[in-house]
C-alpha positions as CSV (number, residue, x, y, z in Angstrom):
1,M,-0.5,12.3,-13.4
2,S,0.1,9.1,-14.6
3,K,-1.5,9.4,-18.3
4,A,0.7,12.7,-18.3
5,A,4.1,11.1,-16.7
6,P,3.5,7.6,-17.7
7,S,6.9,6.5,-16.8
8,L,6.3,7.5,-13.5
9,N,6.0,5.2,-10.6
10,I,3.7,6.8,-7.8
11,V,3.3,5.0,-4.4
12,L,1.1,5.6,-1.7
13,Q,2.9,5.4,1.2
14,T,0.5,5.6,4.8
15,Y,2.1,5.8,8.1
16,F,1.3,5.1,11.7
17,G,-2.5,3.0,11.9
18,S,-4.3,0.9,9.6
19,L,-6.5,1.9,6.6
20,D,-9.9,2.9,6.3
21,H,-11.2,1.9,3.0
22,Y,-8.5,0.1,1.5
23,E,-10.7,-2.0,-0.9
24,H,-10.3,1.4,-2.8
25,L,-7.1,2.7,-2.2
26,S,-6.3,-0.8,-3.8
27,T,-8.3,-0.1,-6.5
28,L,-6.1,3.0,-7.4
29,P,-3.7,4.0,-10.1
30,V,-0.6,3.9,-8.9
31,Q,1.9,1.1,-8.6
32,G,2.4,0.6,-5.0
33,L,1.1,0.7,-1.7
34,G,2.8,1.4,1.5
35,L,1.1,0.2,4.7
36,D,2.1,0.4,9.2
37,F,2.2,-3.6,9.7
38,V,3.5,-2.2,12.9
39,H,1.4,0.8,14.2
40,D,-2.2,-0.3,13.0
41,D,-3.2,-2.8,15.3
42,G,-3.1,-5.5,12.7
43,E,-5.9,-4.1,10.7
44,N,-4.2,-3.5,7.7
45,L,-3.1,-7.3,7.4
46,Q,-6.6,-8.2,7.9
47,H,-7.6,-6.2,4.4
48,V,-4.7,-7.7,2.4
49,L,-5.6,-11.7,3.5
50,R,-9.7,-10.2,3.2
51,H,-9.4,-8.7,0.6
52,G,-5.8,-10.1,-1.4
53,F,-3.1,-7.3,-2.6
54,P,-3.0,-6.5,-6.4
55,A,-1.5,-8.1,-8.4
56,G,1.4,-6.2,-9.8
57,K,1.6,-3.4,-7.7
58,T,4.3,-2.8,-5.3
59,L,3.7,-3.0,-1.5
60,A,5.5,-0.8,1.4
61,A,5.8,-2.0,4.3
62,Q,6.2,0.4,6.9
63,A,7.3,-0.7,9.9
64,A,8.4,2.2,12.6
65,R,10.2,4.9,10.8
66,D,11.7,2.1,8.5
67,S,10.5,0.3,5.3
68,L,10.6,-2.4,3.1
69,T,9.7,-3.1,-0.4
70,V,7.9,-5.9,-2.1
71,S,6.7,-6.2,-5.6
72,S,4.0,-8.3,-5.8
């Protein structure tokens, strides 16, 4: 999709839980990742601290039904 529509910004948003494959998902050709930091038992934060967050991607932090977006 990024080749077909280069001006399209894609954010992969996850909900309600931790990611099983953070390292792989963080390398996908998307402009941002949305992570749940409330219902994940602290696992998503540990993924980010352990593996880092990709430079140039946007982090959309999901907190239940509210969200906060921060660009890196």
